[in-house]
C-alpha positions as CSV (number, residue, x, y, z in Angstrom):
1,X,30.2,-30.0,0.0
2,X,29.9,-27.7,3.1
3,X,31.9,-24.5,3.1
4,X,35.2,-25.1,5.0
5,X,35.8,-21.6,6.1
6,X,32.3,-20.5,7.2
7,X,31.9,-21.6,10.8
8,X,28.5,-20.4,12.1
9,X,27.0,-17.1,13.2
10,X,29.6,-14.7,14.6
11,X,27.5,-11.5,15.2
12,X,24.5,-9.5,14.1
13,X,24.6,-5.9,13.0
14,X,21.9,-3.5,14.3
15,X,22.3,-0.3,12.3
16,X,21.1,2.9,14.1
17,X,20.9,6.6,13.3
18,X,22.1,7.9,16.6
19,X,24.8,5.6,17.9
20,X,25.3,7.0,21.4
21,X,21.5,7.2,22.0
22,X,21.2,3.5,20.9
23,X,23.9,2.4,23.3
24,X,22.1,4.1,26.2
25,X,18.9,2.5,25.2
26,X,20.4,-1.0,25.1
27,X,22.1,-0.4,28.5
28,X,18.7,0.4,30.0
29,X,17.5,-3.0,28.8
30,X,20.1,-4.7,31.0
31,X,23.0,-5.2,28.6
32,X,26.7,-4.4,29.3
33,X,27.8,-2.3,26.4
34,X,31.4,-1.8,25.3
35,X,33.1,1.6,25.1
36,X,32.5,3.2,21.7
37,X,34.8,2.1,18.9
38,X,35.7,3.9,15.7
39,X,36.5,1.8,12.6
40,X,39.2,2.4,10.1
41,X,38.5,5.3,7.7
42,X,37.7,3.0,4.8
43,X,34.5,1.9,6.7
44,X,33.5,5.4,8.0
45,X,31.6,3.8,10.9
46,X,31.6,3.5,14.7
47,X,30.2,0.8,17.0
48,X,29.3,-0.5,20.4
49,X,29.3,-4.2,21.0
50,X,27.3,-6.4,23.3
51,X,29.4,-9.6,23.9
52,X,28.2,-13.1,24.8
53,X,30.1,-16.4,25.0
54,X,30.8,-17.0,21.3
55,X,28.8,-14.4,19.5
56,X,27.6,-10.8,19.9
57,X,25.4,-7.9,18.9
58,X,27.0,-4.9,17.2
59,X,25.3,-1.5,17.3
60,X,26.6,0.3,14.2
61,X,26.3,3.9,13.1
62,X,27.8,6.0,10.2
63,X,30.4,8.6,11.2
64,X,31.5,9.6,7.7
65,X,30.2,8.8,4.2
66,X,32.4,6.3,2.3
67,X,31.9,4.1,-0.7
68,X,32.0,1.1,1.5
69,X,29.2,2.2,3.8
70,X,26.7,3.3,1.0
71,X,24.6,0.1,1.4
72,X,24.2,0.9,5.1
73,X,23.3,4.5,4.4
74,X,20.7,3.3,2.0
75,X,19.3,1.0,4.6
76,X,19.0,3.8,7.2
77,X,17.0,5.9,4.7
78,X,14.3,3.3,5.2
79,X,14.7,2.2,8.8
80,X,16.9,1.2,11.7
81,X,17.3,-2.4,12.7
82,X,18.9,-5.7,11.8
83,X,20.8,-5.0,8.6
84,X,23.4,-7.8,8.4
85,X,24.5,-11.1,9.9
86,X,28.2,-12.1,10.1
87,X,29.6,-15.6,10.1
88,X,32.9,-16.5,11.7
89,X,35.6,-17.4,9.2
90,X,39.0,-18.8,10.1
91,X,40.5,-17.5,6.9
92,X,38.9,-14.6,5.1
93,X,41.0,-14.9,1.9
94,X,40.4,-18.6,1.7
95,X,36.6,-18.1,2.4
96,X,36.3,-15.5,-0.4
97,X,38.2,-17.8,-2.8
98,X,35.8,-20.6,-1.8
99,X,32.8,-18.5,-2.7
100,X,34.4,-17.5,-6.1
101,X,35.0,-21.2,-6.9
102,X,31.2,-21.6,-6.6
103,X,30.4,-18.8,-8.9
104,X,29.7,-16.1,-6.3
105,X,31.7,-12.9,-6.6
106,X,32.8,-12.4,-3.0
107,X,33.7,-8.8,-2.1
108,X,37.0,-8.6,-0.2
109,X,38.7,-9.6,1.9
110,X,39.0,-6.1,3.5
111,X,41.3,-5.5,6.5
112,X,40.4,-3.0,9.1
113,X,40.6,-2.3,12.9
114,X,39.5,-0.1,15.7
115,X,41.0,1.1,19.0
116,X,39.8,-0.7,22.1
117,X,39.7,0.7,25.7
118,X,41.0,-2.0,28.0
119,X,39.4,-2.6,31.4
120,X,42.7,-2.2,33.3
121,X,43.5,1.0,31.5
122,X,45.3,1.6,28.3
123,X,44.3,0.9,24.7
124,X,44.5,-2.1,22.5
125,X,43.4,-2.7,18.9
126,X,40.8,-5.0,17.5
127,X,41.7,-6.3,14.0
128,X,39.6,-8.1,11.4
129,X,39.6,-9.4,7.9
130,X,36.1,-9.6,6.3
131,X,34.5,-10.6,3.0
132,X,31.0,-10.2,1.8
133,X,28.6,-12.2,-0.3
134,X,27.4,-10.2,-3.4
135,X,25.1,-7.4,-2.3
136,X,22.2,-8.9,-4.3
137,X,22.5,-12.2,-2.5
138,X,20.4,-11.1,0.5
139,X,18.0,-13.9,1.6
140,X,14.9,-12.3,3.2
141,X,16.5,-8.9,2.6
142,X,19.3,-9.8,5.0
143,X,22.9,-9.1,3.8
144,X,25.6,-11.5,5.0
145,X,29.3,-11.4,5.4
146,X,32.1,-13.3,7.2
147,X,34.5,-12.0,9.8
148,X,38.0,-13.3,10.7
149,X,39.0,-12.1,14.2
150,X,42.7,-11.5,14.3
151,X,42.7,-10.3,18.0
152,X,39.9,-12.1,19.9
153,X,41.3,-11.0,23.2
154,X,40.4,-7.3,22.4
155,X,36.9,-8.2,21.4
156,X,35.8,-11.0,23.9
157,X,36.8,-9.1,27.0
158,X,35.5,-11.0,30.1
159,X,34.2,-7.8,31.8
160,X,31.9,-7.2,28.9
161,X,30.3,-10.6,28.9
162,X,28.2,-10.3,32.0
163,X,24.7,-8.8,31.6
164,X,22.0,-7.7,34.1
165,X,19.4,-9.5,32.0
166,X,21.4,-12.8,32.0
167,X,21.9,-12.9,28.2
168,X,24.4,-15.6,27.3
169,X,24.2,-16.3,23.5
170,X,22.1,-15.7,20.4
171,X,19.7,-18.6,19.9
172,X,18.3,-17.6,16.6
173,X,17.7,-14.7,14.2
174,X,14.2,-14.4,12.9
175,X,13.4,-13.0,9.5
176,X,10.0,-12.0,8.1
177,X,9.7,-12.9,4.4
178,X,6.9,-12.9,1.8
179,X,8.0,-16.4,0.8
180,X,9.9,-17.9,3.8
181,X,10.6,-21.2,2.1
182,X,12.3,-19.4,-0.9
183,X,14.3,-17.2,1.5
184,X,15.4,-20.1,3.6
185,X,16.4,-22.1,0.5
186,X,18.3,-19.0,-0.8
187,X,20.4,-18.8,2.5
188,X,20.8,-22.6,2.4
189,X,22.5,-22.3,-1.0
190,X,24.7,-19.5,0.1
191,X,26.1,-21.2,3.2
192,X,25.6,-24.8,2.4
193,X,23.4,-25.7,5.4
194,X,20.0,-27.4,5.1
195,X,16.6,-25.7,5.0
196,X,13.9,-27.5,6.9
197,X,10.3,-26.7,7.8
198,X,9.3,-26.6,11.5
199,X,5.9,-25.5,12.7
200,X,5.4,-21.9,11.5
201,X,8.9,-21.3,10.1
202,X,11.7,-22.5,7.9
203,X,14.9,-23.1,9.7
204,X,18.5,-22.9,8.4
205,X,21.3,-23.6,10.9
206,X,24.3,-21.2,10.7
207,X,26.8,-24.0,11.5
208,X,28.2,-25.9,14.4
209,X,26.4,-25.0,17.7
210,X,25.8,-21.4,16.7
211,X,22.5,-19.7,16.2
212,X,19.8,-20.7,13.7
213,X,18.0,-18.5,11.2
214,X,14.2,-18.8,11.2
215,X,12.1,-17.5,8.3
216,X,8.4,-16.6,8.9
217,X,5.6,-15.3,6.8
218,X,3.4,-12.5,8.3
219,X,0.8,-14.9,9.7
220,X,3.4,-17.1,11.3
221,X,5.2,-14.2,12.7
222,X,2.0,-12.8,14.2
223,X,1.4,-16.1,15.9
224,X,4.9,-16.0,17.3
225,X,4.7,-12.3,18.6
226,X,1.7,-10.4,19.9
227,X,0.8,-7.2,18.2
228,X,2.3,-5.1,21.0
229,X,5.7,-6.6,20.4
230,X,5.5,-6.1,16.6
231,X,5.1,-2.3,17.2
232,X,7.9,-0.5,15.4
233,X,9.1,-3.6,13.5
234,X,9.7,-3.7,9.8
235,X,7.2,-5.3,7.5
236,X,10.0,-7.5,6.1
237,X,13.6,-8.5,6.7
238,X,15.4,-9.6,9.8
239,X,13.2,-8.5,12.7
240,X,13.9,-10.4,15.9
241,X,16.9,-11.6,17.9
242,X,16.2,-14.5,20.3
243,X,18.7,-14.7,23.2
244,X,19.3,-17.4,25.8
245,X,19.2,-16.1,29.4
246,X,20.3,-17.8,32.6
247,X,17.1,-16.6,34.4
248,X,13.9,-15.5,32.7
249,X,12.6,-13.6,35.7
250,X,15.9,-11.7,36.0
251,X,15.6,-10.9,32.3
252,X,12.1,-9.5,32.7
253,X,13.1,-7.4,35.6
254,X,16.2,-6.0,33.8
255,X,14.1,-5.2,30.6
256,X,11.8,-3.0,32.7
257,X,8.3,-1.9,31.9
258,X,8.6,-2.6,28.2
259,X,8.9,-6.3,28.9
260,X,6.0,-8.6,27.8
261,X,5.7,-12.2,28.8
262,X,4.3,-14.5,26.1
263,X,4.5,-18.3,26.0
264,X,8.0,-19.5,27.0
265,X,9.6,-16.1,26.4
266,X,9.9,-12.6,27.7
267,X,10.4,-9.9,25.0
268,X,10.5,-6.2,24.4
269,X,8.8,-4.5,21.3
270,X,10.8,-3.4,18.3
271,X,10.1,0.2,19.1
272,X,12.0,-0.1,22.3
273,X,15.2,-1.5,20.7
274,X,15.9,0.4,17.4
275,X,13.5,-1.7,15.3
276,X,14.5,-5.1,16.7
277,X,12.2,-7.4,18.8
278,X,14.4,-8.7,21.6
279,X,13.2,-12.0,22.9
280,X,14.6,-14.0,25.8
281,X,14.2,-17.7,26.4
282,X,15.7,-20.1,29.0
């Protein structure tokens, strides 16, 4: 039976060592980046968000060491890049209980917030409840959690959803795995969505009309992305974000000299985006 309280991909977390420098880098790639946020002390982190219609990219950095952010600090010892994927939940407590009923020891829910600078002036607050799948349940080395938005109006701010590169939504998250079939089937079990093979990859939908997860082996990933785009990418784990753009030529112009056109996409190499291949399709 499908999970009732996990509703598709909400956002992806790109963990970086220098938060402000990363925000500037993504701005130069044509993204509108939110003002910097500082999370509740229990998290010890700060972020910038890049908002689309129903989902978003979060640039996240550590501001103070806490027990909660130790997994992120461990990740950063190895590399920057795509550390986690978040699913939307309509009820974090019920979602955590649902996992526990299936024998998975969910972590949380945890409540936290962050101040938000509002476009018209003044400050609001973004509030969330989250729960995590067990840390060792990480298909393709990708950790997953679920996020309940308690104040959507302070996160999906209209002025932040228009981007010079035309980005509109996340189409898929691409993961490099030694055994893509096993990694896809692992995620399939965790979120109760089917794993199916398609061409060079194994696909798992995140739910509803939200983004898909695609799992590749090294050979399939090399066929998908030329060597120049794989420069700076990790040898395993979540490696690429594919975004829908309203105009591919506009995206290429906004991405600047790092942009490479290949097949039906225009992309920038991982070394230009904190370890993440950014790929735009129509």
